[in-house]
A tleap script that builds the chain and sets N, CA, C and O, in Angstrom:
source leaprc.protein.ff14SB
mol = sequence {
  NMET ASN ILE LEU ARG ASP GLY LYS VAL ARG
  LYS ILE LYS ALA GLY VAL THR GLU ALA ASP
  LEU ARG ALA LYS GLY TYR PHE GLU LYS HIE
  PRO GLY ALA LYS VAL LEU ASP PHE GLU PRO
  GLU TYR PRO ASP MET ASP GLN LEU SER GLU
  TRP VAL SER ASP SER VAL CYS GLU ALA ALA
  ASP GLY CYS THR VAL GLU PRO ASP GLY THR
  CYS GLU HIE GLY PHE PRO SER TRP LEU LEU
  GLN LEU GLY MET CILE
}
set mol.1.N position { 120.681 80.536 36.401 }
set mol.1.CA position { 120.096 81.834 36.683 }
set mol.1.C position { 118.852 81.618 37.546 }
set mol.1.O position { 118.108 80.652 37.376 }
set mol.2.N position { 118.658 82.547 38.471 }
set mol.2.CA position { 117.494 82.526 39.346 }
set mol.2.C position { 116.732 83.836 39.201 }
set mol.2.O position { 117.306 84.885 38.908 }
set mol.3.N position { 115.419 83.746 39.416 }
set mol.3.CA position { 114.544 84.917 39.321 }
set mol.3.C position { 113.665 84.956 40.556 }
set mol.3.O position { 113.210 83.919 41.039 }
set mol.4.N position { 113.429 86.158 41.066 }
set mol.4.CA position { 112.445 86.350 42.124 }
set mol.4.C position { 111.154 86.740 41.433 }
set mol.4.O position { 111.075 87.775 40.771 }
set mol.5.N position { 110.129 85.887 41.597 }
set mol.5.CA position { 108.834 86.139 40.963 }
set mol.5.C position { 107.721 85.686 41.894 }
set mol.5.O position { 107.763 84.577 42.427 }
set mol.6.N position { 106.743 86.527 42.086 }
set mol.6.CA position { 105.587 86.197 42.923 }
set mol.6.C position { 106.007 85.759 44.326 }
set mol.6.O position { 105.394 84.867 44.913 }
set mol.7.N position { 107.059 86.392 44.860 }
set mol.7.CA position { 107.500 86.076 46.212 }
set mol.7.C position { 108.258 84.777 46.356 }
set mol.7.O position { 108.455 84.309 47.477 }
set mol.8.N position { 108.691 84.175 45.258 }
set mol.8.CA position { 109.441 82.922 45.299 }
set mol.8.C position { 110.682 83.040 44.421 }
set mol.8.O position { 110.664 83.701 43.383 }
set mol.9.N position { 111.756 82.391 44.855 }
set mol.9.CA position { 112.952 82.293 44.031 }
set mol.9.C position { 112.733 81.117 43.089 }
set mol.9.O position { 112.434 80.005 43.523 }
set mol.10.N position { 112.886 81.374 41.807 }
set mol.10.CA position { 112.651 80.325 40.803 }
set mol.10.C position { 113.905 80.118 39.967 }
set mol.10.O position { 114.516 81.076 39.493 }
set mol.11.N position { 114.278 78.863 39.794 }
set mol.11.CA position { 115.448 78.514 38.994 }
set mol.11.C position { 115.021 78.452 37.531 }
set mol.11.O position { 114.020 77.820 37.191 }
set mol.12.N position { 115.780 79.105 36.683 }
set mol.12.CA position { 115.520 79.096 35.238 }
set mol.12.C position { 116.399 78.019 34.604 }
set mol.12.O position { 117.547 77.822 35.001 }
set mol.13.N position { 115.851 77.344 33.634 }
set mol.13.CA position { 116.533 76.247 32.961 }
set mol.13.C position { 117.934 76.659 32.496 }
set mol.13.O position { 118.125 77.768 31.997 }
set mol.14.N position { 118.896 75.772 32.660 }
set mol.14.CA position { 120.278 76.027 32.245 }
set mol.14.C position { 120.319 76.419 30.766 }
set mol.14.O position { 119.627 75.832 29.935 }
set mol.15.N position { 121.125 77.403 30.463 }
set mol.15.CA position { 121.296 77.841 29.087 }
set mol.15.C position { 120.370 78.969 28.671 }
set mol.15.O position { 120.609 79.614 27.650 }
set mol.16.N position { 119.317 79.220 29.440 }
set mol.16.CA position { 118.390 80.305 29.123 }
set mol.16.C position { 118.967 81.596 29.702 }
set mol.16.O position { 119.331 81.648 30.877 }
set mol.17.N position { 119.048 82.621 28.885 }
set mol.17.CA position { 119.620 83.896 29.318 }
set mol.17.C position { 118.515 84.913 29.589 }
set mol.17.O position { 117.356 84.710 29.228 }
set mol.18.N position { 118.900 86.003 30.229 }
set mol.18.CA position { 117.948 87.083 30.469 }
set mol.18.C position { 117.431 87.628 29.140 }
set mol.18.O position { 116.253 87.965 29.019 }
set mol.19.N position { 118.309 87.713 28.152 }
set mol.19.CA position { 117.897 88.183 26.827 }
set mol.19.C position { 116.846 87.257 26.218 }
set mol.19.O position { 115.897 87.730 25.592 }
set mol.20.N position { 117.002 85.954 26.393 }
set mol.20.CA position { 116.012 84.986 25.900 }
set mol.20.C position { 114.650 85.248 26.551 }
set mol.20.O position { 113.619 85.260 25.878 }
set mol.21.N position { 114.665 85.457 27.870 }
set mol.21.CA position { 113.418 85.709 28.591 }
set mol.21.C position { 112.763 86.996 28.112 }
set mol.21.O position { 111.549 87.048 27.913 }
set mol.22.N position { 113.574 88.036 27.927 }
set mol.22.CA position { 113.037 89.317 27.447 }
set mol.22.C position { 112.433 89.168 26.042 }
set mol.22.O position { 111.372 89.722 25.752 }
set mol.23.N position { 113.117 88.419 25.184 }
set mol.23.CA position { 112.645 88.227 23.813 }
set mol.23.C position { 111.303 87.485 23.783 }
set mol.23.O position { 110.488 87.710 22.889 }
set mol.24.N position { 111.080 86.621 24.743 }
set mol.24.CA position { 109.818 85.857 24.797 }
set mol.24.C position { 108.743 86.548 25.619 }
set mol.24.O position { 107.652 86.006 25.793 }
set mol.25.N position { 109.042 87.746 26.130 }
set mol.25.CA position { 108.037 88.504 26.858 }
set mol.25.C position { 107.813 88.055 28.294 }
set mol.25.O position { 106.776 88.350 28.889 }
set mol.26.N position { 108.787 87.343 28.848 }
set mol.26.CA position { 108.647 86.823 30.211 }
set mol.26.C position { 108.356 87.935 31.218 }
set mol.26.O position { 107.484 87.788 32.074 }
set mol.27.N position { 109.083 89.041 31.115 }
set mol.27.CA position { 108.949 90.113 32.102 }
set mol.27.C position { 107.675 90.930 31.903 }
set mol.27.O position { 107.225 91.603 32.831 }
set mol.28.N position { 107.098 90.881 30.727 }
set mol.28.CA position { 105.787 91.502 30.516 }
set mol.28.C position { 104.688 90.620 31.107 }
set mol.28.O position { 103.710 91.123 31.660 }
set mol.29.N position { 104.854 89.307 30.986 }
set mol.29.CA position { 103.878 88.365 31.536 }
set mol.29.C position { 103.945 88.316 33.062 }
set mol.29.O position { 102.951 88.029 33.729 }
set mol.30.N position { 105.130 88.599 33.604 }
set mol.30.CA position { 105.355 88.522 35.050 }
set mol.30.C position { 105.946 89.841 35.544 }
set mol.30.O position { 107.130 89.908 35.873 }
set mol.31.N position { 105.112 90.901 35.595 }
set mol.31.CA position { 105.625 92.187 36.063 }
set mol.31.C position { 106.184 92.059 37.479 }
set mol.31.O position { 105.614 91.366 38.322 }
set mol.32.N position { 107.282 92.721 37.722 }
set mol.32.CA position { 107.903 92.666 39.040 }
set mol.32.C position { 108.939 91.559 39.174 }
set mol.32.O position { 109.697 91.546 40.144 }
set mol.33.N position { 108.988 90.638 38.230 }
set mol.33.CA position { 110.009 89.594 38.274 }
set mol.33.C position { 111.371 90.231 38.059 }
set mol.33.O position { 111.518 91.152 37.255 }
set mol.34.N position { 112.371 89.733 38.788 }
set mol.34.CA position { 113.710 90.282 38.596 }
set mol.34.C position { 114.751 89.183 38.671 }
set mol.34.O position { 114.626 88.229 39.438 }
set mol.35.N position { 115.780 89.343 37.853 }
set mol.35.CA position { 116.884 88.391 37.812 }
set mol.35.C position { 117.756 88.631 39.040 }
set mol.35.O position { 118.079 89.772 39.370 }
set mol.36.N position { 118.129 87.554 39.708 }
set mol.36.CA position { 118.986 87.662 40.881 }
set mol.36.C position { 120.442 87.705 40.453 }
set mol.36.O position { 120.858 86.991 39.541 }
set mol.37.N position { 121.203 88.546 41.120 }
set mol.37.CA position { 122.628 88.654 40.794 }
set mol.37.C position { 123.474 87.797 41.734 }
set mol.37.O position { 124.676 88.018 41.879 }
set mol.38.N position { 122.831 86.816 42.370 }
set mol.38.CA position { 123.531 85.892 43.251 }
set mol.38.C position { 122.859 84.527 43.180 }
set mol.38.O position { 121.711 84.406 42.753 }
set mol.39.N position { 123.579 83.518 43.599 }
set mol.39.CA position { 123.051 82.154 43.655 }
set mol.39.C position { 122.685 81.860 45.104 }
set mol.39.O position { 123.574 81.786 45.952 }
set mol.40.N position { 121.405 81.691 45.413 }
set mol.40.CA position { 121.022 81.430 46.804 }
set mol.40.C position { 121.666 80.138 47.331 }
set mol.40.O position { 121.772 79.144 46.613 }
set mol.41.N position { 122.090 80.176 48.599 }
set mol.41.CA position { 122.636 78.991 49.246 }
set mol.41.C position { 121.513 78.313 50.021 }
set mol.41.O position { 121.024 78.851 51.015 }
set mol.42.N position { 121.115 77.154 49.572 }
set mol.42.CA position { 120.022 76.434 50.215 }
set mol.42.C position { 120.470 75.897 51.566 }
set mol.42.O position { 121.566 75.349 51.683 }
set mol.43.N position { 119.630 76.050 52.589 }
set mol.43.CA position { 119.977 75.556 53.919 }
set mol.43.C position { 119.834 74.043 54.016 }
set mol.43.O position { 119.092 73.426 53.252 }
set mol.44.N position { 120.560 73.452 54.972 }
set mol.44.CA position { 120.413 72.012 55.206 }
set mol.44.C position { 119.313 71.777 56.247 }
set mol.44.O position { 118.781 72.728 56.819 }
set mol.45.N position { 118.982 70.530 56.484 }
set mol.45.CA position { 117.873 70.196 57.393 }
set mol.45.C position { 118.142 70.659 58.827 }
set mol.45.O position { 117.214 71.062 59.528 }
set mol.46.N position { 119.397 70.606 59.267 }
set mol.46.CA position { 119.721 71.070 60.623 }
set mol.46.C position { 119.415 72.554 60.768 }
set mol.46.O position { 118.851 72.984 61.774 }
set mol.47.N position { 119.789 73.330 59.760 }
set mol.47.CA position { 119.529 74.770 59.802 }
set mol.47.C position { 118.031 75.056 59.790 }
set mol.47.O position { 117.554 75.912 60.534 }
set mol.48.N position { 117.295 74.344 58.952 }
set mol.48.CA position { 115.845 74.516 58.897 }
set mol.48.C position { 115.197 74.195 60.242 }
set mol.48.O position { 114.314 74.922 60.697 }
set mol.49.N position { 115.633 73.115 60.875 }
set mol.49.CA position { 115.098 72.733 62.189 }
set mol.49.C position { 115.381 73.803 63.229 }
set mol.49.O position { 114.529 74.110 64.063 }
set mol.50.N position { 116.577 74.368 63.177 }
set mol.50.CA position { 116.942 75.428 64.117 }
set mol.50.C position { 116.029 76.646 63.930 }
set mol.50.O position { 115.563 77.231 64.908 }
set mol.51.N position { 115.780 77.020 62.689 }
set mol.51.CA position { 114.920 78.171 62.424 }
set mol.51.C position { 113.499 77.941 62.929 }
set mol.51.O position { 112.866 78.859 63.451 }
set mol.52.N position { 113.005 76.729 62.776 }
set mol.52.CA position { 111.647 76.418 63.237 }
set mol.52.C position { 111.559 76.630 64.744 }
set mol.52.O position { 110.582 77.194 65.237 }
set mol.53.N position { 112.571 76.182 65.474 }
set mol.53.CA position { 112.521 76.295 66.934 }
set mol.53.C position { 112.887 77.698 67.432 }
set mol.53.O position { 112.469 78.077 68.526 }
set mol.54.N position { 113.644 78.467 66.671 }
set mol.54.CA position { 114.083 79.812 67.095 }
set mol.54.C position { 113.047 80.901 66.850 }
set mol.54.O position { 113.107 81.963 67.470 }
set mol.55.N position { 112.122 80.655 65.973 }
set mol.55.CA position { 111.153 81.655 65.504 }
set mol.55.C position { 111.812 82.857 64.849 }
set mol.55.O position { 111.240 83.947 64.816 }
set mol.56.N position { 113.009 82.655 64.331 }
set mol.56.CA position { 113.714 83.624 63.484 }
set mol.56.C position { 114.289 82.815 62.341 }
set mol.56.O position { 114.777 81.703 62.542 }
set mol.57.N position { 114.233 83.365 61.155 }
set mol.57.CA position { 114.636 82.604 59.977 }
set mol.57.C position { 115.428 83.506 59.033 }
set mol.57.O position { 115.407 84.730 59.161 }
set mol.58.N position { 116.112 82.895 58.105 }
set mol.58.CA position { 116.829 83.641 57.079 }
set mol.58.C position { 115.983 83.645 55.813 }
set mol.58.O position { 115.360 82.644 55.458 }
set mol.59.N position { 115.975 84.785 55.145 }
set mol.59.CA position { 115.315 84.872 53.842 }
set mol.59.C position { 116.292 84.367 52.776 }
set mol.59.O position { 117.477 84.183 53.051 }
set mol.60.N position { 115.802 84.151 51.593 }
set mol.60.CA position { 116.624 83.612 50.514 }
set mol.60.C position { 117.798 84.519 50.156 }
set mol.60.O position { 118.767 84.059 49.551 }
set mol.61.N position { 117.727 85.807 50.523 }
set mol.61.CA position { 118.844 86.713 50.239 }
set mol.61.C position { 119.749 86.950 51.439 }
set mol.61.O position { 120.695 87.734 51.356 }
set mol.62.N position { 119.463 86.269 52.574 }
set mol.62.CA position { 120.313 86.387 53.744 }
set mol.62.C position { 119.779 87.300 54.835 }
set mol.62.O position { 120.341 87.327 55.930 }
set mol.63.N position { 118.714 88.047 54.575 }
set mol.63.CA position { 118.115 88.902 55.601 }
set mol.63.C position { 117.472 88.038 56.685 }
set mol.63.O position { 117.092 86.895 56.433 }
set mol.64.N position { 117.355 88.589 57.885 }
set mol.64.CA position { 116.684 87.897 58.978 }
set mol.64.C position { 115.213 88.295 58.992 }
set mol.64.O position { 114.877 89.479 58.965 }
set mol.65.N position { 114.340 87.286 59.033 }
set mol.65.CA position { 112.897 87.518 58.998 }
set mol.65.C position { 112.199 86.544 59.942 }
set mol.65.O position { 112.821 85.619 60.463 }
set mol.66.N position { 110.913 86.758 60.155 }
set mol.66.CA position { 110.111 85.778 60.873 }
set mol.66.C position { 109.954 84.556 59.974 }
set mol.66.O position { 110.039 84.680 58.752 }
set mol.67.N position { 109.727 83.375 60.555 }
set mol.67.CA position { 109.629 82.165 59.734 }
set mol.67.C position { 108.598 82.245 58.608 }
set mol.67.O position { 108.793 81.646 57.550 }
set mol.68.N position { 107.504 82.978 58.823 }
set mol.68.CA position { 106.488 83.102 57.773 }
set mol.68.C position { 106.566 84.463 57.085 }
set mol.68.O position { 105.593 84.914 56.479 }
set mol.69.N position { 107.729 85.117 57.180 }
set mol.69.CA position { 107.864 86.473 56.666 }
set mol.69.C position { 108.614 86.599 55.362 }
set mol.69.O position { 109.157 85.639 54.815 }
set mol.70.N position { 108.616 87.830 54.892 }
set mol.70.CA position { 109.315 88.227 53.679 }
set mol.70.C position { 110.155 89.447 54.040 }
set mol.70.O position { 109.694 90.316 54.781 }
set mol.71.N position { 111.371 89.523 53.531 }
set mol.71.CA position { 112.241 90.647 53.879 }
set mol.71.C position { 111.862 91.890 53.077 }
set mol.71.O position { 111.026 91.836 52.175 }
set mol.72.N position { 112.489 92.996 53.421 }
set mol.72.CA position { 112.181 94.273 52.765 }
set mol.72.C position { 112.538 94.283 51.281 }
set mol.72.O position { 112.089 95.159 50.542 }
set mol.73.N position { 113.343 93.313 50.841 }
set mol.73.CA position { 113.726 93.219 49.425 }
set mol.73.C position { 112.791 92.311 48.638 }
set mol.73.O position { 112.946 92.145 47.428 }
set mol.74.N position { 111.805 91.716 49.342 }
set mol.74.CA position { 110.821 90.870 48.676 }
set mol.74.C position { 111.115 89.384 48.708 }
set mol.74.O position { 110.386 88.599 48.102 }
set mol.75.N position { 112.186 88.975 49.413 }
set mol.75.CA position { 112.540 87.559 49.459 }
set mol.75.C position { 111.826 86.866 50.610 }
set mol.75.O position { 111.790 87.392 51.723 }
set mol.76.N position { 111.254 85.679 50.353 }
set mol.76.CA position { 110.567 84.930 51.411 }
set mol.76.C position { 111.574 84.248 52.326 }
set mol.76.O position { 112.733 84.054 51.959 }
set mol.77.N position { 111.113 83.885 53.530 }
set mol.77.CA position { 111.952 83.057 54.401 }
set mol.77.C position { 112.181 81.722 53.685 }
set mol.77.O position { 111.404 81.327 52.815 }
set mol.78.N position { 113.250 81.046 54.064 }
set mol.78.CA position { 113.498 79.743 53.449 }
set mol.78.C position { 112.383 78.759 53.787 }
set mol.78.O position { 112.059 77.885 52.982 }
set mol.79.N position { 111.798 78.896 54.970 }
set mol.79.CA position { 110.708 77.981 55.334 }
set mol.79.C position { 109.510 78.176 54.398 }
set mol.79.O position { 108.854 77.203 54.025 }
set mol.80.N position { 109.224 79.409 54.023 }
set mol.80.CA position { 108.157 79.668 53.031 }
set mol.80.C position { 108.587 79.187 51.655 }
set mol.80.O position { 107.839 78.499 50.962 }
set mol.81.N position { 109.805 79.560 51.268 }
set mol.81.CA position { 110.320 79.225 49.942 }
set mol.81.C position { 110.247 77.721 49.686 }
set mol.81.O position { 109.905 77.287 48.586 }
set mol.82.N position { 110.570 76.937 50.702 }
set mol.82.CA position { 110.597 75.481 50.539 }
set mol.82.C position { 109.274 74.809 50.858 }
set mol.82.O position { 109.177 73.582 50.854 }
set mol.83.N position { 108.243 75.624 51.138 }
set mol.83.CA position { 106.914 75.069 51.364 }
set mol.83.C position { 106.766 74.338 52.688 }
set mol.83.O position { 105.914 73.460 52.821 }
set mol.84.N position { 107.586 74.691 53.665 }
set mol.84.CA position { 107.537 74.015 54.968 }
set mol.84.C position { 106.496 74.643 55.886 }
set mol.84.O position { 106.072 74.015 56.857 }
set mol.85.N position { 106.076 75.874 55.596 }
set mol.85.CA position { 104.986 76.514 56.353 }
set mol.85.C position { 104.112 77.274 55.381 }
set mol.85.O position { 103.129 77.894 55.789 }
savepdb mol mol.pdb
quit
C-alpha cells in the first residue's frame, strides 16, 4: 500500500492495512494523507535522464509537470519524489 502524504508518495510496510492506520490515528496525525488506489511505476535511469534534459517530467500519478512541480492532484514529479532536485 502507498500513501500520498506531505507531497510525497510513501510506501507502507507490507501487511499494514488502511484499517490498521485508522485505528492508530495515522490520518489524524497526518491530515490530508490519502491511500493511493494504484501502485506507482518507478522510472528507470534512462527515463529520469530524459526528463532532466526535456524540462518536462511525469508526476508519480502519470500527469505531466515541470521537473520541480506538483500536479493538480498533489503528486510530485518523480525527480522531486526521488530527491534528485
